[in-house]
C-alpha positions as a Markdown table, in Angstrom:
| # | Residue | x | y | z |
|---|---|---|---|---|
| 1 | Met | 50.6 | -0.3 | -72.4 |
| 2 | Lys | 47.5 | -2.4 | -71.8 |
| 3 | Asp | 49.2 | -4.4 | -69.1 |
| 4 | Arg | 50.5 | -1.3 | -67.4 |
| 5 | Ile | 47.0 | 0.2 | -67.4 |
| 6 | Glu | 45.6 | -3.0 | -65.9 |
| 7 | Gln | 48.3 | -3.0 | -63.2 |
| 8 | His | 47.6 | 0.6 | -62.2 |
| 9 | Leu | 43.8 | 0.0 | -62.2 |
| 10 | Leu | 44.2 | -3.1 | -60.0 |
| 11 | Thr | 46.5 | -1.2 | -57.6 |
| 12 | Leu | 44.0 | 1.7 | -57.4 |
| 13 | Glu | 41.1 | -0.7 | -56.8 |
| 14 | Ala | 43.0 | -2.5 | -54.1 |
| 15 | Met | 43.4 | 0.9 | -52.3 |
| 16 | Leu | 39.7 | 1.7 | -52.6 |
| 17 | Ser | 37.6 | 1.4 | -49.5 |
| 18 | Arg | 34.8 | 3.2 | -47.8 |
| 19 | Arg | 37.4 | 5.3 | -46.0 |
| 20 | Trp | 38.8 | 6.5 | -49.3 |
| 21 | Leu | 35.4 | 7.3 | -50.7 |
| 22 | Leu | 34.4 | 9.1 | -47.5 |
| 23 | Gly | 37.6 | 11.0 | -47.6 |
| 24 | Leu | 36.9 | 12.1 | -51.2 |
| 25 | Ala | 33.4 | 13.2 | -50.2 |
| 26 | Leu | 34.8 | 15.2 | -47.3 |
| 27 | Ala | 37.3 | 16.8 | -49.6 |
| 28 | Ala | 34.6 | 17.7 | -52.0 |
| 29 | Ile | 32.5 | 19.3 | -49.2 |
| 30 | Gly | 35.6 | 21.1 | -48.0 |
| 31 | Val | 36.3 | 22.6 | -51.4 |
| 32 | Arg | 32.7 | 23.7 | -51.8 |
| 33 | Val | 32.5 | 25.2 | -48.3 |
| 34 | Ala | 35.8 | 27.1 | -49.0 |
| 35 | Phe | 34.3 | 28.4 | -52.2 |
| 36 | Val | 31.0 | 29.7 | -50.8 |
| 37 | Thr | 32.9 | 31.2 | -47.8 |
| 38 | Leu | 35.5 | 33.0 | -49.8 |
| 39 | Ala | 33.4 | 34.0 | -52.9 |
| 40 | Arg | 30.6 | 35.6 | -50.9 |
| 41 | Ser | 29.7 | 38.0 | -53.7 |
| 42 | Ile | 28.9 | 35.1 | -56.1 |
| 43 | Gly | 25.3 | 33.8 | -55.9 |
| 44 | Asp | 23.3 | 37.0 | -55.5 |
| 45 | Pro | 20.1 | 36.2 | -53.5 |
| 46 | Asn | 18.4 | 39.2 | -55.2 |
| 47 | Ser | 18.6 | 37.7 | -58.7 |
| 48 | Met | 15.3 | 36.8 | -60.2 |
| 49 | Asp | 15.3 | 33.0 | -59.6 |
| 50 | Ala | 16.7 | 33.2 | -56.1 |
| 51 | Gln | 14.5 | 36.1 | -55.1 |
| 52 | Asn | 11.4 | 34.1 | -56.2 |
| 53 | Tyr | 12.4 | 31.0 | -54.3 |
| 54 | Leu | 13.2 | 33.0 | -51.2 |
| 55 | Glu | 9.9 | 34.9 | -51.3 |
| 56 | Ile | 7.9 | 31.7 | -51.6 |
| 57 | Ala | 9.9 | 30.2 | -48.7 |
| 58 | Glu | 9.2 | 33.3 | -46.5 |
| 59 | Asn | 5.4 | 33.0 | -47.4 |
| 60 | Leu | 5.5 | 29.3 | -46.4 |
| 61 | Leu | 7.1 | 30.2 | -43.0 |
| 62 | Ala | 4.6 | 33.0 | -42.5 |
| 63 | Gly | 1.6 | 30.7 | -43.1 |
| 64 | Asn | 0.6 | 32.2 | -46.4 |
| 65 | Gly | 1.1 | 29.0 | -48.4 |
| 66 | Phe | 3.0 | 28.5 | -51.6 |
| 67 | Ala | 2.6 | 32.2 | -52.7 |
| 68 | Leu | 4.4 | 34.7 | -54.8 |
| 69 | Gly | 3.5 | 38.3 | -55.5 |
| 70 | Gly | 0.7 | 38.3 | -53.0 |
| 71 | Gly | -1.1 | 35.2 | -54.1 |
| 72 | Pro | -0.8 | 31.4 | -54.7 |
| 73 | Thr | 1.5 | 30.5 | -57.5 |
| 74 | Thr | 2.5 | 27.7 | -59.9 |
| 75 | Phe | 5.6 | 29.5 | -61.1 |
| 76 | Val | 8.1 | 27.0 | -59.8 |
| 77 | Ala | 8.2 | 23.4 | -58.6 |
| 78 | Pro | 7.5 | 23.1 | -54.9 |
| 79 | Leu | 10.4 | 21.2 | -53.4 |
| 80 | Tyr | 13.2 | 23.7 | -53.6 |
| 81 | Pro | 11.3 | 26.6 | -52.0 |
| 82 | Thr | 10.1 | 24.2 | -49.3 |
| 83 | Phe | 13.8 | 23.1 | -48.8 |
| 84 | Leu | 14.7 | 26.8 | -48.3 |
| 85 | Ala | 11.8 | 27.3 | -45.9 |
| 86 | Val | 13.1 | 24.4 | -43.8 |
| 87 | Leu | 16.6 | 25.8 | -43.7 |
| 88 | Gln | 15.3 | 29.2 | -42.8 |
| 89 | Ala | 13.2 | 27.7 | -40.0 |
| 90 | Leu | 16.4 | 26.0 | -38.7 |
| 91 | Phe | 19.0 | 28.7 | -39.2 |
| 92 | Gly | 17.1 | 31.9 | -39.7 |
| 93 | Lys | 17.3 | 34.1 | -42.8 |
| 94 | Ser | 21.0 | 33.3 | -43.5 |
| 95 | Val | 21.9 | 33.0 | -47.1 |
| 96 | Met | 25.3 | 31.7 | -46.1 |
| 97 | Ala | 23.7 | 28.9 | -44.1 |
| 98 | Ile | 21.8 | 27.8 | -47.3 |
| 99 | Lys | 25.0 | 27.9 | -49.3 |
| 100 | Leu | 26.8 | 25.8 | -46.7 |
| 101 | Val | 24.1 | 23.2 | -46.7 |
| 102 | Gln | 24.2 | 23.1 | -50.5 |
| 103 | Ala | 28.0 | 22.6 | -50.3 |
| 104 | Ile | 27.4 | 19.6 | -48.1 |
| 105 | Ile | 24.8 | 18.1 | -50.4 |
| 106 | Gly | 26.9 | 18.8 | -53.5 |
| 107 | Gly | 30.0 | 17.2 | -51.9 |
| 108 | Ala | 28.0 | 14.2 | -50.6 |
| 109 | Ser | 26.8 | 13.6 | -54.2 |
| 110 | Thr | 30.3 | 12.4 | -54.9 |
| 111 | Ile | 29.4 | 9.1 | -53.2 |
| 112 | Leu | 26.3 | 8.8 | -55.4 |
| 113 | Val | 28.4 | 9.4 | -58.5 |
| 114 | Phe | 30.7 | 6.5 | -57.4 |
| 115 | Asp | 27.6 | 4.2 | -56.7 |
| 116 | Leu | 26.1 | 4.9 | -60.1 |
| 117 | Ala | 29.5 | 4.6 | -62.0 |
| 118 | Arg | 30.2 | 1.3 | -60.2 |
| 119 | Arg | 27.2 | -0.2 | -62.1 |
| 120 | Phe | 28.9 | 0.6 | -65.4 |
| 121 | Val | 32.7 | 0.5 | -64.9 |
| 122 | Arg | 35.1 | -1.1 | -62.6 |
| 123 | Pro | 35.8 | 0.5 | -59.2 |
| 124 | Gly | 39.0 | 2.2 | -60.2 |
| 125 | Leu | 37.3 | 4.1 | -63.0 |
| 126 | Ala | 34.3 | 4.8 | -60.8 |
| 127 | Phe | 36.5 | 6.4 | -58.2 |
| 128 | Ala | 38.3 | 8.4 | -60.9 |
| 129 | Gly | 34.9 | 9.6 | -62.1 |
| 130 | Ala | 33.9 | 10.6 | -58.5 |
| 131 | Val | 37.2 | 12.6 | -58.3 |
| 132 | Ile | 36.4 | 14.4 | -61.5 |
| 133 | Phe | 32.9 | 15.3 | -60.2 |
| 134 | Ala | 34.2 | 16.3 | -56.8 |
| 135 | Phe | 36.5 | 18.9 | -58.2 |
| 136 | His | 34.7 | 19.9 | -61.4 |
| 137 | Pro | 34.5 | 23.8 | -61.4 |
| 138 | Glu | 30.9 | 24.0 | -62.4 |
| 139 | Met | 29.8 | 21.5 | -59.7 |
| 140 | Ile | 31.7 | 23.5 | -57.1 |
| 141 | Ala | 30.5 | 27.0 | -58.2 |
| 142 | Val | 26.8 | 26.1 | -58.5 |
| 143 | Thr | 26.6 | 25.4 | -54.8 |
| 144 | Ala | 27.0 | 29.2 | -54.2 |
| 145 | Phe | 23.8 | 30.0 | -56.2 |
| 146 | Leu | 20.3 | 29.7 | -54.8 |
| 147 | Tyr | 19.2 | 27.6 | -57.8 |
| 148 | Thr | 17.6 | 24.1 | -57.9 |
| 149 | Glu | 20.7 | 22.4 | -59.5 |
| 150 | Thr | 22.6 | 21.2 | -56.4 |
| 151 | Leu | 19.5 | 19.6 | -54.8 |
| 152 | Phe | 18.2 | 18.4 | -58.1 |
| 153 | Ile | 21.5 | 16.7 | -59.1 |
| 154 | Phe | 21.6 | 14.9 | -55.7 |
| 155 | Leu | 18.0 | 13.6 | -56.2 |
| 156 | Ala | 18.5 | 12.8 | -59.9 |
| 157 | Leu | 21.5 | 10.6 | -59.0 |
| 158 | Cys | 19.4 | 8.7 | -56.5 |
| 159 | Thr | 16.8 | 8.3 | -59.2 |
| 160 | Phe | 19.2 | 7.1 | -61.9 |
| 161 | Ile | 20.8 | 4.6 | -59.5 |
| 162 | Ser | 17.3 | 3.2 | -58.6 |
| 163 | Ile | 16.3 | 2.9 | -62.3 |
| 164 | Val | 19.5 | 1.2 | -63.3 |
| 165 | Arg | 19.1 | -1.3 | -60.4 |
| 166 | Ala | 15.5 | -2.0 | -61.5 |
| 167 | Leu | 16.6 | -2.5 | -65.1 |
| 168 | Gln | 19.5 | -4.8 | -64.1 |
| 169 | Gln | 17.6 | -6.8 | -61.6 |
| 170 | Pro | 13.8 | -6.5 | -62.3 |
| 171 | Asp | 11.7 | -6.4 | -59.2 |
| 172 | Trp | 8.5 | -4.6 | -58.6 |
| 173 | Arg | 9.7 | -3.0 | -55.4 |
| 174 | Arg | 12.7 | -1.5 | -57.2 |
| 175 | Phe | 10.4 | 0.0 | -59.8 |
| 176 | Val | 8.2 | 1.4 | -57.1 |
| 177 | Leu | 11.1 | 3.0 | -55.4 |
| 178 | Ala | 12.4 | 4.4 | -58.8 |
| 179 | Gly | 9.0 | 5.8 | -59.5 |
| 180 | Ile | 8.7 | 7.6 | -56.1 |
| 181 | Leu | 12.2 | 9.0 | -56.5 |
| 182 | Leu | 11.5 | 10.2 | -60.0 |
| 183 | Gly | 8.4 | 11.9 | -58.7 |
| 184 | Val | 10.3 | 13.6 | -55.9 |
| 185 | Thr | 13.0 | 14.7 | -58.3 |
| 186 | Asn | 10.4 | 16.2 | -60.7 |
| 187 | Leu | 8.9 | 18.1 | -57.7 |
| 188 | Cys | 12.3 | 19.8 | -57.4 |
| 189 | Arg | 12.6 | 20.5 | -61.2 |
| 190 | Gly | 10.2 | 19.1 | -63.7 |
| 191 | Thr | 12.7 | 18.3 | -66.5 |
| 192 | Leu | 12.4 | 14.5 | -66.1 |
| 193 | Tyr | 8.6 | 14.6 | -66.3 |
| 194 | Tyr | 8.6 | 12.9 | -69.7 |
| 195 | Leu | 11.3 | 10.3 | -68.9 |
| 196 | Pro | 8.9 | 7.4 | -68.5 |
| 197 | Val | 7.7 | 7.8 | -72.1 |
| 198 | Phe | 11.3 | 7.5 | -73.3 |
| 199 | Leu | 11.9 | 4.5 | -71.1 |
| 200 | Phe | 9.1 | 2.7 | -72.9 |
| 201 | Leu | 10.7 | 3.6 | -76.2 |
| 202 | Leu | 13.9 | 2.1 | -74.8 |
| 203 | Leu | 12.2 | -1.2 | -74.3 |
| 204 | Leu | 11.2 | -1.2 | -77.9 |
| 205 | Val | 14.9 | -1.0 | -78.8 |
| 206 | Tyr | 15.9 | -3.7 | -76.3 |
| 207 | Arg | 13.0 | -6.1 | -77.1 |
| 208 | His | 15.2 | -9.0 | -76.0 |
| 209 | Glu | 15.4 | -7.4 | -72.5 |
| 210 | Met | 11.6 | -7.0 | -72.4 |
| 211 | Lys | 10.6 | -9.8 | -70.1 |
| 212 | Trp | 8.4 | -8.2 | -67.5 |
| 213 | Arg | 10.3 | -4.9 | -67.5 |
| 214 | Ala | 7.3 | -3.3 | -69.4 |
| 215 | Ile | 5.1 | -4.0 | -66.4 |
| 216 | Gly | 7.9 | -2.6 | -64.2 |
| 217 | Leu | 7.9 | 0.6 | -66.1 |
| 218 | Ile | 4.1 | 0.9 | -65.7 |
| 219 | Val | 4.7 | 0.5 | -62.0 |
| 220 | Leu | 7.4 | 3.1 | -62.1 |
| 221 | Thr | 5.1 | 5.6 | -64.0 |
| 222 | Ala | 2.3 | 5.0 | -61.5 |
| 223 | Gly | 4.7 | 5.6 | -58.6 |
| 224 | Met | 5.8 | 8.9 | -60.2 |
| 225 | Ala | 2.2 | 9.9 | -60.9 |
| 226 | Leu | 1.1 | 9.2 | -57.3 |
| 227 | Thr | 4.0 | 11.1 | -55.8 |
| 228 | Ile | 3.2 | 14.1 | -57.9 |
| 229 | Ala | -0.6 | 13.8 | -57.6 |
| 230 | Pro | -1.1 | 15.8 | -54.3 |
| 231 | Trp | 0.7 | 18.8 | -55.8 |
| 232 | Ala | -1.2 | 18.5 | -59.1 |
| 233 | Leu | -4.4 | 18.3 | -57.1 |
| 234 | Arg | -3.5 | 21.5 | -55.2 |
| 235 | Asn | -2.9 | 23.2 | -58.5 |
| 236 | Tyr | -6.2 | 22.0 | -59.9 |
| 237 | Thr | -8.3 | 23.0 | -56.9 |
| 238 | Thr | -6.5 | 26.4 | -56.7 |
| 239 | Phe | -6.3 | 27.3 | -60.4 |
| 240 | His | -8.8 | 25.0 | -62.0 |
| 241 | Ala | -6.3 | 23.8 | -64.5 |
| 242 | Phe | -4.1 | 20.7 | -64.9 |
| 243 | Val | -0.6 | 21.7 | -63.9 |
| 244 | Pro | 1.4 | 18.6 | -62.7 |
| 245 | Ile | 4.5 | 20.5 | -61.7 |
| 246 | Ala | 4.8 | 24.2 | -62.6 |
| 247 | Thr | 4.1 | 26.7 | -65.3 |
| 248 | Gly | 6.8 | 28.3 | -67.4 |
| 249 | Ala | 7.1 | 25.8 | -70.3 |
| 250 | Gly | 5.5 | 28.3 | -72.6 |
| 251 | Asp | 8.2 | 30.9 | -71.7 |
| 252 | Val | 11.1 | 28.6 | -72.6 |
| 253 | Phe | 9.4 | 27.1 | -75.6 |
| 254 | Trp | 8.5 | 30.4 | -77.1 |
| 255 | Thr | 11.8 | 32.0 | -76.3 |
| 256 | Gly | 13.8 | 29.1 | -77.8 |
| 257 | Asn | 11.8 | 29.2 | -81.0 |
| 258 | Tyr | 11.4 | 32.9 | -81.6 |
| 259 | Leu | 13.2 | 33.3 | -84.9 |
| 260 | Pro | 13.7 | 37.2 | -84.8 |
| 261 | Phe | 15.8 | 36.7 | -81.7 |
| 262 | Asp | 17.4 | 33.5 | -83.1 |
| 263 | Gly | 16.0 | 31.5 | -80.2 |
| 264 | Glu | 18.1 | 33.4 | -77.7 |
| 265 | Phe | 17.0 | 34.8 | -74.4 |
| 266 | Arg | 17.8 | 38.5 | -74.8 |
| 267 | Tyr | 17.0 | 39.6 | -71.3 |
| 268 | Arg | 14.9 | 42.8 | -71.3 |
| 269 | Glu | 14.2 | 42.6 | -75.0 |
| 270 | Thr | 12.7 | 39.1 | -74.5 |
| 271 | Gln | 10.8 | 40.1 | -71.4 |
| 272 | Arg | 9.4 | 43.2 | -73.2 |
| 273 | Lys | 8.2 | 41.1 | -76.2 |
| 274 | Ile | 6.6 | 38.5 | -73.9 |
| 275 | Lys | 4.8 | 41.2 | -72.1 |
| 276 | Glu | 3.4 | 42.5 | -75.4 |
| 277 | Leu | 2.0 | 39.0 | -76.2 |
| 278 | Val | 0.5 | 38.1 | -72.8 |
| 279 | Gly | -0.3 | 41.4 | -71.3 |
| 280 | Gly | -1.7 | 40.9 | -67.8 |
| 281 | Ala | -2.6 | 37.2 | -68.3 |
| 282 | Ser | -2.4 | 34.7 | -65.4 |
| 283 | Leu | 0.6 | 32.3 | -65.4 |
| 284 | Ile | -1.6 | 29.5 | -66.8 |
| 285 | Glu | -3.0 | 31.6 | -69.5 |
| 286 | Arg | 0.4 | 33.0 | -70.2 |
| 287 | Asp | 1.7 | 29.5 | -70.8 |
| 288 | Arg | -1.2 | 28.8 | -73.2 |
| 289 | Ile | -0.6 | 32.0 | -75.2 |
| 290 | Leu | 3.1 | 31.5 | -75.5 |
| 291 | Met | 2.8 | 27.8 | -76.4 |
| 292 | Ala | 0.3 | 28.7 | -79.2 |
| 293 | Glu | 2.5 | 31.5 | -80.5 |
| 294 | Ala | 5.5 | 29.2 | -80.6 |
| 295 | Lys | 3.6 | 26.4 | -82.4 |
| 296 | Lys | 2.3 | 29.0 | -84.9 |
| 297 | Gly | 5.8 | 30.2 | -85.6 |
| 298 | Ile | 7.2 | 26.6 | -86.1 |
| 299 | Leu | 4.4 | 25.7 | -88.5 |
| 300 | Lys | 4.8 | 28.9 | -90.4 |
| 301 | His | 8.6 | 28.5 | -90.7 |
| 302 | Pro | 9.4 | 24.8 | -90.5 |
| 303 | Val | 12.7 | 24.9 | -92.4 |
| 304 | Glu | 14.1 | 27.9 | -90.5 |
| 305 | Thr | 13.0 | 26.3 | -87.2 |
| 306 | Ala | 14.8 | 23.0 | -88.2 |
| 307 | Trp | 18.0 | 25.0 | -88.9 |
| 308 | Leu | 17.6 | 26.8 | -85.6 |
| 309 | Trp | 17.3 | 23.5 | -83.7 |
| 310 | Met | 20.5 | 22.3 | -85.4 |
| 311 | Arg | 22.3 | 25.4 | -84.2 |
| 312 | Lys | 20.8 | 25.0 | -80.7 |
| 313 | Phe | 22.2 | 21.4 | -80.6 |
| 314 | Phe | 25.8 | 22.9 | -80.9 |
| 315 | Arg | 24.9 | 25.7 | -78.4 |
| 316 | Tyr | 23.8 | 23.1 | -75.9 |
| 317 | Trp | 26.9 | 21.0 | -76.0 |
| 318 | Phe | 29.6 | 23.6 | -76.8 |
| 319 | Arg | 28.6 | 26.8 | -75.0 |
| 320 | Val | 30.0 | 27.6 | -71.6 |
| 321 | Tyr | 29.4 | 30.5 | -69.4 |
| 322 | Glu | 31.5 | 33.6 | -70.2 |
| 323 | Asn | 31.2 | 35.1 | -66.8 |
| 324 | Val | 29.3 | 34.9 | -63.5 |
| 325 | Pro | 25.5 | 35.0 | -64.3 |
| 326 | Arg | 23.8 | 38.1 | -62.9 |
| 327 | Gly | 20.6 | 38.3 | -64.9 |
| 328 | Glu | 22.1 | 40.5 | -67.6 |
| 329 | Lys | 24.1 | 40.0 | -70.8 |
| 330 | Arg | 27.6 | 38.9 | -69.7 |
| 331 | Gln | 30.9 | 40.3 | -70.9 |
| 332 | Arg | 33.4 | 37.5 | -71.4 |
| 333 | Asn | 35.8 | 37.0 | -68.6 |
| 334 | Trp | 38.6 | 34.9 | -70.2 |
| 335 | Leu | 39.8 | 33.5 | -66.9 |
| 336 | Ile | 36.3 | 32.2 | -65.9 |
| 337 | Trp | 35.6 | 31.1 | -69.5 |
| 338 | Ser | 38.8 | 29.1 | -69.7 |
| 339 | Ala | 38.3 | 27.5 | -66.3 |
| 340 | Leu | 34.9 | 26.3 | -67.4 |
| 341 | Ala | 35.6 | 25.5 | -71.1 |
| 342 | Leu | 38.7 | 23.4 | -70.7 |
| 343 | Pro | 37.3 | 20.7 | -68.4 |
| 344 | His | 34.0 | 20.7 | -70.3 |
| 345 | Tyr | 35.6 | 20.1 | -73.7 |
| 346 | Val | 37.9 | 17.4 | -72.4 |
| 347 | Leu | 35.0 | 15.6 | -70.6 |
| 348 | Leu | 32.9 | 15.8 | -73.8 |
| 349 | Leu | 35.7 | 14.4 | -76.0 |
| 350 | Phe | 36.3 | 11.4 | -73.8 |
| 351 | Thr | 32.6 | 10.8 | -73.1 |
| 352 | Val | 32.0 | 10.5 | -76.8 |
| 353 | Leu | 34.9 | 8.0 | -77.1 |
| 354 | Ala | 33.5 | 6.0 | -74.2 |
| 355 | Phe | 30.1 | 5.7 | -75.9 |
| 356 | Ile | 31.7 | 4.7 | -79.1 |
| 357 | Arg | 33.4 | 1.7 | -77.4 |
| 358 | Ala | 30.8 | 1.0 | -74.8 |
| 359 | Pro | 28.7 | -2.2 | -74.7 |
| 360 | Leu | 25.5 | -0.5 | -75.9 |
| 361 | Gly | 23.8 | -3.9 | -76.4 |
| 362 | Arg | 23.0 | -3.9 | -72.7 |
| 363 | Ile | 19.9 | -2.1 | -71.5 |
| 364 | Glu | 21.5 | -0.2 | -68.7 |
| 365 | Trp | 24.0 | 1.3 | -71.2 |
| 366 | Gly | 21.0 | 2.1 | -73.4 |
| 367 | Phe | 19.5 | 4.0 | -70.5 |
| 368 | Leu | 22.7 | 6.0 | -70.0 |
| 369 | Leu | 22.7 | 7.0 | -73.7 |
| 370 | Leu | 19.0 | 7.7 | -73.5 |
| 371 | Leu | 19.6 | 10.3 | -70.7 |
| 372 | Phe | 22.0 | 12.2 | -73.0 |
| 373 | Gly | 19.5 | 12.1 | -75.9 |
| 374 | Tyr | 16.6 | 13.1 | -73.6 |
| 375 | Tyr | 18.3 | 16.1 | -72.2 |
| 376 | Thr | 19.6 | 17.2 | -75.5 |
| 377 | Leu | 16.2 | 16.9 | -77.1 |
| 378 | Ile | 14.2 | 18.8 | -74.5 |
| 379 | His | 16.7 | 21.7 | -74.4 |
| 380 | Val | 17.2 | 21.9 | -78.2 |
| 381 | Ala | 13.4 | 22.2 | -78.4 |
| 382 | Thr | 13.5 | 25.0 | -75.8 |
| 383 | Leu | 16.5 | 26.8 | -74.4 |
| 384 | Pro | 20.0 | 25.3 | -74.6 |
| 385 | Val | 21.4 | 27.2 | -71.6 |
| 386 | Pro | 24.8 | 25.8 | -70.3 |
| 387 | Arg | 23.3 | 25.5 | -66.7 |
| 388 | Tyr | 20.7 | 23.0 | -68.0 |
| 389 | Arg | 23.6 | 20.6 | -69.0 |
| 390 | Met | 24.7 | 20.2 | -65.3 |
| 391 | Pro | 22.7 | 17.1 | -64.5 |
| 392 | Leu | 24.7 | 15.3 | -67.1 |
| 393 | Ile | 28.1 | 16.2 | -65.6 |
| 394 | Pro | 28.1 | 13.4 | -63.0 |
| 395 | Leu | 27.6 | 10.9 | -65.9 |
| 396 | Met | 30.2 | 12.6 | -68.1 |
| 397 | Ala | 32.7 | 12.4 | -65.2 |
| 398 | Phe | 32.9 | 8.6 | -65.0 |
| 399 | Leu | 32.3 | 8.1 | -68.7 |
| 400 | Ala | 35.2 | 10.4 | -69.5 |
| 401 | Ala | 37.5 | 8.4 | -67.1 |
| 402 | Ala | 36.5 | 5.3 | -69.0 |
| 403 | Gly | 37.0 | 7.0 | -72.4 |
| 404 | Ala | 40.5 | 8.1 | -71.4 |
| 405 | Val | 41.5 | 4.6 | -70.6 |
| 406 | Val | 40.0 | 3.3 | -73.8 |
| 407 | Ala | 42.1 | 5.9 | -75.7 |
| 408 | Leu | 45.2 | 4.5 | -74.1 |
| 409 | Asn | 44.3 | 0.9 | -74.8 |
| 410 | Arg | 45.9 | -0.4 | -78.0 |
| 411 | Asn | 43.1 | -2.8 | -78.7 |
| 412 | Arg | 40.4 | -0.4 | -79.5 |
| 413 | Asn | 37.8 | -3.1 | -80.2 |
| 414 | Glu | 37.7 | -4.1 | -76.5 |
| 415 | Trp | 35.8 | -2.6 | -73.6 |
| 416 | Pro | 37.8 | -4.3 | -70.8 |
| 417 | Tyr | 36.7 | -2.1 | -67.9 |
| 418 | Glu | 33.2 | -3.4 | -67.2 |
| 419 | Thr | 32.0 | -4.6 | -63.8 |
| 420 | His | 30.4 | -7.8 | -65.0 |
């Protein structure tokens, strides 16, 4: 069995070339373009998130600045609304044009998945992971929504590749580039804002890999901070408060820890309760109030909160969307649920197997594991929404490919599919 697997992998690797990878990327783009063209009703531009992004984009084009609801805002990170404004300036107010551009970005990300995967597994498995990503139903469907995910995943993959390169071959220029990319990615969606802290913790685990990587991480952090600084300065001069990316952390932290609602977002019920707590407070004051209320509840009910966090761990990793999101509670559509659940659970199973057999003694593998732990922690502490798992799907794609081969390998103590 092992020799047969090796032979198939060698054959596949011999076939691989830029032409094959480009063909896969074009196929991925084609599938996404077909989806957004045929499923026009999916991705309502009048939904809350999309509506806010579009309003800010329109204000930018009208010369009103980064504004929402008649005045300047810190409600969302700046890059995605700016991206929409650029597209509207080029193509007019066409939602379909935005979706088609996102389809191109999403399909092109397939090449980045291969590039990242090639640093961990041999080319055959990297290509298999790129194929999984290219045709993953969630990665196809999300391009139809005016959400940050498609652009964020593209930028996050660029960032992860640059960080892995810097860790594998330490050079201050690589750490500078990684820091700048991390800053840009956070300006699209601020979920990686605390990643430098965890990277320093990673060095404590891999002390034998320390060398001058600690200095490199300081350079990376400085690069991220300087990239974010102009936006943070705008927020400070406008609102007289330190807001590095955006407000809204209080909303998700309070919602995810409100015990009477079991840490669930209950749509109008949750919005009504938040309104009772914050009244007509500004966005910044709203964040402070909700953060304080959440901390108060955690300190008052530590055991119940700990049990809730355990349940949220399983929600984060095992929940899938029951139906198309429309801003209201969804009734399960078994066809949609099955199309999303089956690939997710299969990928999850083989990703776990890959990590069990992976060479975790190497720092780049530690970084990969760190990403899974980081995303799990921040969303278990806040809201474990299935959409927030999407940035990990590109990683799960090539890990699952490796895990599947490991499962077929009789010698389970080997990891014979590395690149080095």
